[in-house]
C-alpha positions as CSV (number, residue, x, y, z in Angstrom):
1,X,0.1,0.0,0.0
2,X,1.0,3.7,-0.4
3,X,1.7,5.2,3.0
4,X,2.0,8.8,3.5
5,X,4.1,10.4,6.4
6,X,5.5,13.8,7.5
7,X,9.4,13.9,7.7
8,X,11.5,16.4,9.3
9,X,13.1,18.5,6.5
10,X,15.2,21.1,8.3
11,X,15.8,22.6,11.6
12,X,14.2,26.0,12.3
13,X,16.5,29.0,13.1
14,X,13.7,30.4,15.2
15,X,10.1,30.2,14.2
16,X,9.3,26.9,12.4
17,X,7.8,27.2,9.0
18,X,6.3,24.8,6.6
19,X,9.7,24.3,4.9
20,X,10.7,22.3,8.0
21,X,8.3,19.5,7.0
22,X,8.1,17.2,4.0
23,X,5.2,15.0,2.9
24,X,6.6,11.7,1.8
25,X,4.8,8.8,0.0
26,X,6.4,5.4,0.2
27,X,5.4,1.8,-0.4
28,X,4.6,-0.1,2.8
29,X,4.9,-3.8,2.5
30,X,1.9,-5.4,4.0
31,X,3.4,-8.9,4.4
32,X,3.6,-9.4,8.2
33,X,6.0,-11.6,10.1
34,X,5.0,-13.5,13.0
35,X,4.3,-11.1,16.0
36,X,3.7,-8.2,13.8
37,X,0.6,-6.0,13.3
38,X,-0.4,-3.3,10.6
39,X,-1.9,-0.2,12.3
40,X,-4.0,2.5,10.6
41,X,-3.8,5.7,12.5
42,X,-7.1,7.5,13.0
43,X,-6.0,10.5,15.0
44,X,-2.7,12.1,15.8
45,X,-1.7,14.7,18.3
46,X,0.5,17.9,17.8
47,X,1.8,19.5,21.0
48,X,4.1,22.3,22.0
49,X,6.7,20.0,23.5
50,X,7.6,19.0,20.0
51,X,9.1,22.3,19.2
52,X,12.2,21.8,21.4
53,X,12.7,18.5,19.7
54,X,13.3,20.3,16.5
55,X,16.6,21.7,18.0
56,X,19.6,19.5,18.0
57,X,20.1,19.7,21.7
58,X,20.2,17.1,24.5
59,X,16.9,17.0,26.5
60,X,14.6,14.7,28.4
61,X,13.5,13.3,25.0
62,X,15.7,12.8,21.9
63,X,15.6,15.6,19.1
64,X,13.9,14.8,15.8
65,X,16.3,13.7,13.1
66,X,16.6,15.3,9.6
67,X,14.8,13.2,6.9
68,X,13.0,10.9,9.4
69,X,9.4,10.6,10.1
70,X,8.3,12.7,13.0
71,X,7.1,11.1,16.2
72,X,4.1,11.9,18.4
73,X,1.0,10.5,20.1
74,X,-1.6,8.7,18.0
75,X,-4.6,6.4,18.2
76,X,-5.1,3.8,15.5
77,X,-6.8,0.6,14.7
78,X,-5.3,-2.9,13.9
79,X,-5.9,-3.8,10.2
80,X,-3.9,-6.9,10.0
81,X,-2.4,-9.0,12.8
82,X,0.0,-11.8,13.3
83,X,0.2,-11.1,17.0
84,X,-2.4,-12.8,19.3
85,X,-2.2,-10.0,21.8
86,X,-3.7,-7.5,19.2
87,X,-6.7,-8.8,17.2
88,X,-7.8,-7.1,14.0
89,X,-10.1,-4.2,15.0
90,X,-8.4,-3.5,18.3
91,X,-7.8,0.3,19.0
92,X,-4.1,1.0,20.0
93,X,-2.3,4.2,21.2
94,X,1.3,4.8,20.3
95,X,3.9,7.3,19.6
96,X,3.9,6.6,15.9
97,X,2.0,9.7,14.9
98,X,2.8,11.8,11.7
99,X,2.1,8.8,9.4
100,X,-1.1,7.1,8.1
101,X,0.0,3.5,8.6
102,X,2.8,1.6,10.3
103,X,3.9,-2.0,11.0
104,X,4.9,-2.8,14.7
105,X,5.9,-5.8,16.7
106,X,3.6,-4.7,19.5
107,X,6.3,-2.9,21.5
108,X,5.0,0.7,22.5
109,X,1.4,-0.2,21.6
110,X,-1.3,0.3,24.3
111,X,-4.8,-1.3,23.8
112,X,-7.5,1.2,24.4
113,X,-11.2,0.3,25.0
114,X,-13.4,2.6,22.7
115,X,-16.7,1.0,23.4
116,X,-17.8,4.0,25.4
117,X,-14.9,6.4,24.9
118,X,-14.0,8.3,21.7
119,X,-10.7,7.2,20.3
120,X,-9.1,10.6,20.3
121,X,-9.8,11.1,24.0
122,X,-6.9,8.8,24.7
123,X,-4.5,11.4,23.1
124,X,-6.4,14.3,24.8
125,X,-8.4,14.5,27.9
126,X,-7.4,10.9,29.0
127,X,-4.0,11.1,27.5
128,X,-0.9,13.3,28.0
129,X,-2.7,16.6,28.2
130,X,-5.1,15.2,30.9
131,X,-2.6,13.7,33.0
132,X,-0.3,16.6,32.8
133,X,-3.0,18.8,34.2
134,X,-4.0,16.4,36.8
135,X,-0.5,15.8,38.2
136,X,0.5,19.6,38.1
137,X,-2.7,20.7,39.7
138,X,-3.7,18.1,42.3
139,X,-0.5,16.2,43.0
140,X,2.3,18.6,42.7
141,X,0.3,21.9,43.0
142,X,-1.8,20.5,45.9
143,X,-4.7,22.7,44.9
144,X,-7.0,23.1,47.9
145,X,-10.6,24.3,48.2
146,X,-10.7,28.1,48.8
147,X,-7.4,28.9,47.2
148,X,-6.8,31.2,44.2
149,X,-5.4,29.4,41.2
150,X,-3.9,31.2,38.3
151,X,-3.4,29.5,34.9
152,X,-1.4,30.9,32.0
153,X,-2.1,29.5,28.6
154,X,-5.6,28.7,30.0
155,X,-7.1,28.2,26.6
156,X,-4.9,25.4,25.6
157,X,-5.1,21.7,26.0
158,X,-3.4,21.5,29.3
159,X,-4.5,24.9,30.6
160,X,-8.1,24.4,30.0
161,X,-8.1,21.3,32.0
162,X,-6.0,22.8,34.8
163,X,-8.8,25.5,35.1
164,X,-11.5,23.0,35.4
165,X,-9.7,20.6,37.7
166,X,-8.9,23.5,40.1
167,X,-12.8,24.5,40.0
168,X,-13.6,20.9,40.7
169,X,-11.3,21.0,43.8
170,X,-13.2,24.1,45.0
171,X,-10.7,26.8,44.0
172,X,-11.2,30.3,42.6
173,X,-9.7,30.2,39.2
174,X,-8.2,33.0,37.0
175,X,-6.9,32.4,33.6
176,X,-5.2,34.3,30.8
177,X,-5.4,33.4,27.1
178,X,-4.5,34.9,23.8
179,X,-7.8,35.7,22.2
180,X,-11.2,37.0,23.1
181,X,-12.8,33.7,21.8
182,X,-10.7,31.7,24.3
183,X,-11.6,34.2,27.2
184,X,-15.3,33.9,26.4
185,X,-15.1,30.0,26.4
186,X,-13.2,30.1,29.7
187,X,-15.9,32.2,31.3
188,X,-18.9,30.9,29.8
189,X,-18.2,27.1,29.0
190,X,-15.5,26.3,31.5
191,X,-17.1,28.6,33.9
192,X,-14.0,29.8,35.6
193,X,-14.1,32.9,37.9
194,X,-12.1,35.3,35.8
195,X,-10.2,35.5,32.5
196,X,-8.4,38.1,30.4
197,X,-6.8,38.4,27.0
198,X,-3.1,39.1,27.7
199,X,-2.5,40.4,24.2
200,X,-4.8,43.4,24.7
201,X,-3.8,44.0,28.3
202,X,-1.4,46.9,28.6
203,X,-0.5,46.1,32.3
204,X,-0.3,42.3,32.7
205,X,1.0,42.3,36.3
206,X,-1.6,45.1,37.3
207,X,-4.4,43.1,35.7
208,X,-3.5,40.0,37.3
209,X,-3.2,41.7,40.7
210,X,-6.7,43.1,40.2
211,X,-8.2,39.9,39.5
212,X,-6.4,38.1,42.3
213,X,-6.9,40.6,45.1
214,X,-6.0,38.0,47.9
215,X,-2.9,36.9,45.9
216,X,-2.2,33.7,44.1
217,X,-1.9,30.5,46.0
218,X,-1.1,28.2,43.1
219,X,0.3,29.5,39.7
220,X,0.2,26.8,36.9
221,X,2.5,28.2,34.2
222,X,2.4,27.1,30.5
223,X,3.9,30.2,29.1
224,X,7.0,31.3,31.0
225,X,8.8,34.5,30.3
226,X,6.9,37.7,30.9
227,X,3.8,36.0,32.3
228,X,5.8,34.0,34.8
229,X,7.7,37.2,35.7
230,X,4.5,39.2,36.2
231,X,2.7,36.4,38.2
232,X,5.5,36.3,40.8
233,X,4.4,39.8,41.8
234,X,0.9,38.5,42.9
235,X,2.0,35.3,44.6
236,X,1.1,34.8,48.3
237,X,3.3,33.9,51.1
238,X,4.5,30.3,50.7
239,X,2.7,30.0,47.3
240,X,3.4,27.4,44.7
241,X,4.4,27.8,41.1
242,X,4.3,24.7,38.9
243,X,6.1,25.2,35.6
244,X,4.8,23.2,32.9
245,X,6.0,24.9,29.7
246,X,7.7,27.9,28.3
247,X,6.0,28.5,25.0
248,X,6.6,32.1,25.0
249,X,10.3,31.4,24.6
250,X,10.3,28.3,22.3
251,X,10.7,30.5,19.2
252,X,13.0,33.2,20.5
253,X,16.6,33.6,20.3
254,X,18.2,33.2,23.8
255,X,19.3,36.9,23.9
256,X,15.6,38.1,23.2
257,X,13.9,35.9,25.7
258,X,12.2,37.8,28.6
259,X,13.7,36.0,31.5
260,X,12.8,36.6,35.1
261,X,13.5,39.8,36.8
262,X,11.2,39.3,39.9
263,X,13.0,36.2,41.3
264,X,13.5,38.0,44.6
265,X,9.7,37.6,45.2
266,X,10.5,33.8,45.4
267,X,12.8,34.5,48.3
268,X,10.9,37.1,50.2
269,X,7.7,35.2,49.9
270,X,9.0,31.7,50.3
271,X,7.5,30.6,47.0
272,X,8.0,27.0,46.0
273,X,8.9,26.7,42.3
274,X,8.8,23.3,40.7
275,X,9.1,22.2,37.1
276,X,8.0,18.9,35.9
277,X,7.8,16.4,33.0
278,X,4.7,14.3,33.2
279,X,6.5,11.2,32.0
280,X,8.1,10.9,35.3
281,X,4.6,10.6,37.0
282,X,2.4,8.6,34.7
283,X,3.0,5.2,36.2
284,X,2.4,6.3,39.6
285,X,-0.7,8.4,39.2
286,X,-2.4,7.1,36.0
287,X,-5.0,5.0,37.8
288,X,-6.1,7.8,40.1
289,X,-6.2,10.2,37.3
290,X,-8.5,8.0,35.3
291,X,-10.9,7.5,38.2
292,X,-10.9,11.2,39.2
293,X,-11.4,12.3,35.6
294,X,-14.3,9.8,35.1
295,X,-16.0,11.0,38.3
296,X,-15.6,14.9,37.2
297,X,-16.8,14.2,33.7
298,X,-19.8,12.2,35.0
299,X,-20.7,15.1,37.3
300,X,-20.5,17.6,34.4
301,X,-17.5,19.4,35.9
302,X,-15.3,18.9,32.9
303,X,-15.9,20.2,29.4
304,X,-13.5,19.2,26.6
305,X,-12.7,21.3,23.6
306,X,-10.9,20.2,20.4
307,X,-9.6,22.0,17.4
308,X,-9.4,19.6,14.5
309,X,-7.4,19.6,11.2
310,X,-8.2,17.0,8.6
311,X,-5.7,14.8,6.8
312,X,-2.0,14.0,7.1
313,X,-0.9,16.9,4.7
314,X,-2.5,19.3,7.2
315,X,-0.4,18.2,10.2
316,X,2.5,20.7,9.8
317,X,-0.1,23.6,9.7
318,X,-1.9,22.3,12.8
319,X,1.6,22.2,14.6
320,X,2.4,25.6,13.5
321,X,-1.0,26.9,14.7
322,X,-0.1,26.0,18.2
323,X,2.3,29.0,18.3
324,X,-0.2,31.5,16.7
325,X,-3.0,30.6,19.1
326,X,-5.0,28.8,16.4
327,X,-6.3,26.2,18.8
328,X,-9.0,26.3,21.4
329,X,-8.4,23.4,23.7
330,X,-6.6,20.2,22.2
331,X,-5.2,20.6,18.6
332,X,-5.7,17.3,16.8
333,X,-5.3,15.9,13.2
334,X,-7.9,13.5,12.0
335,X,-6.4,11.0,9.6
336,X,-9.3,8.6,8.9
337,X,-12.8,7.8,10.1
338,X,-12.2,4.2,10.9
């Protein structure tokens, strides 16, 4: 069969462009060996963490390689099987996104029950974005009823769930986002207490202080840079800052990054600052996450939003849209119906 996949064409100097990607067609041999399966991807995920992987630097996850197919979360279905653990028709999650089909020996495939759960939920609300929000808010952030929680990047996949998890835990929640549409969704759909468009706010720190008059107990940061710096001015004594991402800096040269000028507030207020990578916590907290998320969804406390692009050829555009604010909630690429 003809298989289409997206290869990494070149490393960006700063802002990635479509020139960094190449759509490649190749012949996929469908003759399976014992133990192998043929998977058809239905949905794939694009995520901000993929941007640092475009740089040829050592990190917690290896960089993408030039002229190689990209990697990322995906959910697919078994088309052919010579592996008894994976019958035909089984839905599987993998890190083999950015391609329409692939052959696997079963390693790295996770069987997913889609009888009552949408397949794409496993790479969204029940996948990495969901457990990232859960671990950062409930486990590491220790959000408690009555506290004020501020979330930067509140309109994204992780941020939108952080807001709602914090509300489910009884917190007062304030979020910032990059468009009026996202602010409207946060206020009227996610039902958080306050939200503002940081792009149309002249005085970020002043606006945040006005919306958090009692100070911030917990700051969940997806943005970094100027928003981290401004939020430190409104932290309460012994507050907590959980750092999940620094998307403001991903496409900036080091010398142009905002940096943190208010670090002395961490000292004087005794603020606990903790960064985390969710891969370090998945095994320990996955069961509790699934149980809590199921309970919150059944109670109507969690609303999930998706922005969907269609077809493998649109995957680069979907990825680039993460950095222009094109997504409300989770950015997904739909590759096939079934």
